[in-house]
N, C-alpha and C positions, 0 to 999 in steps of 0.2 A: 453718820456722827461723821463731822467731817473738820478737818483744823482748818487754822487760818496762815496760808502760805505766808503773809506777811508778818506773822509773829512768828512763825518758823525760823524763817531765815534774818531777822532780827536778832533772833535768839540765839542763833548757831553762829552770826558774824559778833556778836559780846562774846560769846565763848572763846572761839578763836582770836580774841586778842591777847589771852593769857598764854603766856609762853608757859609750856609744860613740858615741855619737852624730857621726858624723863634718861637717866643717866646707869646701865646696867655695868660699869664698872664700882659703881659707887654700893656696894652691898652693905653698908655701916649704919646707915640712916633708912629712914622710911616717914616720910618718901623722900625718894633718893633728890630727888632739885625743891627748892624751895617755890617756885611756880607754881606748882601743884597742890601744898596746901594754902592758897592763895585763893587759888580758882575753887576749892572746897569750902574754903569758908565762904565764899560768894556764893557761892550753891546753896546753901545750909540756909543762909539771909531768904536767899529768895525760896526755897522750900517752903520758911514761915511766912512769906509776904503772900503766897497763893492759897496758901491755907491746909499747908500739910501739918501735921502735929507728931509729936515723938521725934522733932528732928534734934538729933546728934551728930555731933562731931567729935571724933577724936585726934587725939596729937599726933596719931600717924596717918591725917588725913583720909579717914574711911568715915565716910557720910551715910548714916543712915534715915527715916522717915516715912509715915504713916500716914495712907489716909483711909480713916477707918472706913467698916461698910456701911453702906446706906441703901436698908433694904431687903439684904440677902448675908444677914448676920450669922447665919450657920454652913456658907458655903467654906470654902477652904481658903487657906490666904496662901496670894500669887506674888512674886517678889518678882522686879524688873532691875536688873542689874547693866548697869557702864563705868566703864575706865576716864580717868581724865587726863590723863598724858599722850603725850604721841612720843611718838616712834622716835629712835637716838640716831634712825639713821639718816636723815635731813631736816633741816634747820627748821623750829616752831616758832621761833620769833619774828615778830613784826608780819606776820599775815597779812596779803594784800590782798583778798577773796576778790572777783568782779565776776559778773552774771554775764553769758552769753544769750542774748535771749533769741528764740525762736531758731537755733542752731539749723543754718543750713547744709553740712554735714561733710563742709571744707577743713582744712588745716585754718588753726586758729592760732594770732600772733599773741601772743602771752605779754612778751616783753619786748616792745619793738626796741629800746635804746641798747638794749642786751641782746638781740637777735633770735632768742629765743621762742622756737615754735613746736606746739601741741601737732604732731603730725599724726594723720588718720593710716598711716601707712605703719605708723607704729604701732599703734591704738586703734585698730578697725572696730572693738568693740562697742566704741564711744556712737558709732553711724546708728547703735536701736533707740537711741535718743534724738535722731535729727526730727525735727521740731518741737522739741524741748526747750526749758530756759533751766542752763547749766552751769553751775559756780568753778569756775578753776582758782587760780593762784597767778601770782605775777611771774611764775617761772622763776622764782629764786628759792622758793620754801615749800613743804609740804603743805595741807591744809587742814590738814586736824579730823578731817570728818570721820577718822578712825581716834578715837568713840566719840567725840564732840557731837556725830550728827545723832548717836545711840544715848547721850545724853540730852540731846534738844527732844528726842521725840518723847524721849520718858516725861520730863520737865512738862512738856506741852499736852501730852494725855491726860496728865494728874492737872494740869489748871483746868481741862477740859471738864473733866468730870466735876471739880469744885464747882464750877461757874452752872455745869447746867445738873442741876440734885434729881430730875427728874429719870436720867439716866443710874438705874440701879446695879448695883454691884457690891463682890463681898469685901472684904480686908483687902489689904493693897502694901507693899511693904517694897522700900526704893531703897539700891543701895548705889553709892559709887564710891568706886576705888582707885588707888592710886597705882603707880610702878605694874599696870598689868604688862607692861613691854619690855619689864626686862623679866617677867615669869614669876612676879613674887605676889604679885596684889593679891593671891589666894592664901599665903602665908597669914592672913595677919587678919585675916577674914570670919568674924565670930558668926558661926552659922547659928548657933542656937540662938545667939541674942536679938541675927536678922528675924529666927521665925517664923521663916515660911513654909506650907508645904512640897514646894515647889517654886522653881523659879524658870526666867528666862537671863541671858545675857543678849544686850540690843549692840551686838558687836562686829554685825558680817557684812560683806559686800554687798554686793547688787539686787536687785528689784528681787521679790522673791524670795529669797538664800532661807532655808530652815536647813541647820546641821547638826545633827545627834551623833554623828557619828564620827570621829576620829584618832590620829594615831595612839600607839602606844611611844612615849617616849622616854629616849635615855640619852644623858649628856657623859658618857666617857671621858676619862684623862687616861692619854699612856703616855707614860713615863718610859726614855729608854738610858740610860746609862752607860756611859762609856769612856775611854783611857785615853786621857789624851798625852801624847808623847811629842818630842819635839820633831818636826815634819822631817828633819833629814835621819833620824834613828828609828822612824817608826815601825819599821817594816819588820811583820810580825809581834808589834805590839799595840800601836794603836788600836784602838776600835772606836771609830766614827760613829758617836750616837745620833749626828744629825742623818750620815747616808743607812742606819738602822730604821729612820723613820721613814726615810723616802723607798726602802725595802717594804717598807711595811704597808704603806701607801699603794704602793707596785701589788701588793697581794691580794687586798679588799677584792670582793667580785667585781669585775670589768665594768659589769651591765647592773650593777647595784647601786647608782650613785644618785644623787637629785636631776642630774640633766639629760639623764637617761630613763624615767620614771616619769606612772602617774596612775590616778585611780587612788587601787587600794593595792599599786605596790607598793615597797619597802625600798627604804635604802640603809645605805653606810656614806658618813660624808665627815670630809677630815676637814676642820674648818680654818684650824688656825695650829700655826706651829711657832713655836720660839725656842731657843737655846743654842748651842756651841758643841762641839765635839766630844765633849765631858758629859753634858746631861740636855738632853731635848724632850721639851713636853709638847704632846700633841693633845688638842681637843677636838672632840670629834661627838656625832649625832647620831646614833642608833633611832630609828624609823619605821613601824609597820604595823597597819589593823590589825592585823592578826596577832592576837595574846603570845599564842606557842609558837609561831614563827619570830616575835621581838624576842620570844627569851631563847631561841636557838640561835639568835645573831648576838647577842652578847655571850653565850657561850663559845662561840665563833673567834671571838676576840682573844677568849680563855686560850683556847687551841692555840691560836696563834701565837699568844704570849710563850705556852711553851715549847713552841716549835724556835721560839728564838733563844727562848733562855738555854735550850737542848744545845743550838749552833752556836752562839758568843759566850755561853757560861751564864749560869746560874743566878740571876736576880737582876740582869741586865735590862729587860722590860718590865715594869710593874702596869695594870692594867686596874683603876681605880672607875668601880660602876655607881652612874645616879642617873637612879630612877626620878624623871621629870613629872609625868604624867601617865596616865592611861585611858586607854579607846571607853568612855565613857555609854559608848553603845550595850556595854551587857550590863549596866547599873539600869539604863533606860526601857532597856529590854525586862530588866526582870520584874516587872510591876508596873513599870510606869512611861508605856507608849500612851497614856491618855495625855500627857503632857504634851506626844509630837502631833496628836489627833486635835487637841484644842486647839494648836498654833497653824494647823494644815483650816483649819477651819474657820478662824479667825483671819487669815489670809483669803478667805473665797468672800467672807463677809465685806471686805476690805475690798475686792473687786478685783485681786492677784492670785496668779498660778501659782502655789506653793513650787519651788527650783529644790528636793531636796539633794543633797549632794554629800560625799562624806571630805571631811576635813584634811586636807593634806598639811595637817599644824594642827595648835591646839587651842580650846579656851580654858577661860577662868573655870567655867562653864564644866569642865573636864574634872580639874579636880574638886570643884564645889557638889559635882554629884560623887566623886567617891567620899564625901566627907556626908554624906546624908543629904544633901540638897538636889533634886533632877532638877536638871539645869542647860537643857538647849537652846543652842544660838541662833539669833534672828536678825537679818541685813539690816544692814543703815541707808542703804542704795548709792555708798561711796563705793571707786572706784582707784584703781592706782596706789592703793596703798604705800605708805611710806616713802614717797619721790614726791617729788617739784612737777611732775606729772599728773595729782593725783586731782581727781572731780568728782560733784556730784552734783546730779540729775536732781533740780528740786521738786519736780513729783514724785520720786522715790525717795525721799526724804520726807514725803506728806503720807507717805501712805506708809512709813514705818510707824511713824505717828498713830495712823489709822489702825495701824497691824495692834499696836500696844494696846489702844481703846478695845477694840474686838476682842483681842485676849481678857482685859479685866473685866467685861461683861459674859464673857462664855465660862470662865472661872465661877463667875458666879451664881451660875448655875449648876456647878456641878454640887455634889454627894461629901461633906465633906467625910 
């Protein structure tokens, strides 16, 4: 089973022509930006055109569709999920993709007019794709492979199965979601309506990536309450909320920050702070793969708050905890490792060596796994996501689509 490169490239270019950058500050609307709904409508129509059934688009930009079983009606239902939005970290408007044919391993001039150079010294990982065709931008926007490459892989695989009825498979469900980059896409995902026995998010990075272990994540908010007094008369009276916040930052374990950690190592991270002498608010991330250590990190902040309140007065520091997602590993290991083994076998059948790594982050699949839908994450082929030096080796995109095909066929052979 081999997908057409020309069709994949044409489809991907079509999708990235839509401006779907999400807005993390707009939590009142879903989708957070109107462009996402435009692409969702386009996808719903395309899925109908290629022959899928039960195509539905709701008011929030969630698309679901079905490819009925073909010869394997008793097989479990497998789902494939991708998101339509692109990161708020870089512009996704007027993307100008360009393909470097037979990449020679040298630096690439992305934009001569603006002197934007893709440097192999800055991004040496690209050298492993020497000799391949690679898609870049013109250096002024992101590319959007995260996750329009995933959407492309899924739609192209479904089109292939419709056009090749000799390939037998079970029932397949497709889901496209908005606002994944804001962390809110699983909020309105109807797992019961999706009605899959298990699924995969096609939302990973480079070739061969298979992820079923992610961080436990909490985003606590720390509020410091000070006392503002005229600086000329502040001795013994003023309590500077900003100073307390700085002291708080310095008390966090020095080596347990993102810039010093890797692999399974967790961290504390202060990523935003605003306020004045009277009141200061700090936004933090707590991440750890180990659930027990994760809970200990949250408790550590409570201990710090107690220390500050004893030092500066009761109620000066408040910690508001907010759990975001948990490590899907505990759900996958709980009787669902077959979904991982199926993905591994599918990759091998597509000529790919699986690269299993823990995610130093999270995916929709993490939340969906805790909502009752086991959902590991599969590669899309892209790299340098969320920035203007993003790129997509085209052979990797093709392999992503062919991995979806092999999973679909392999799932049909499982016992329900």
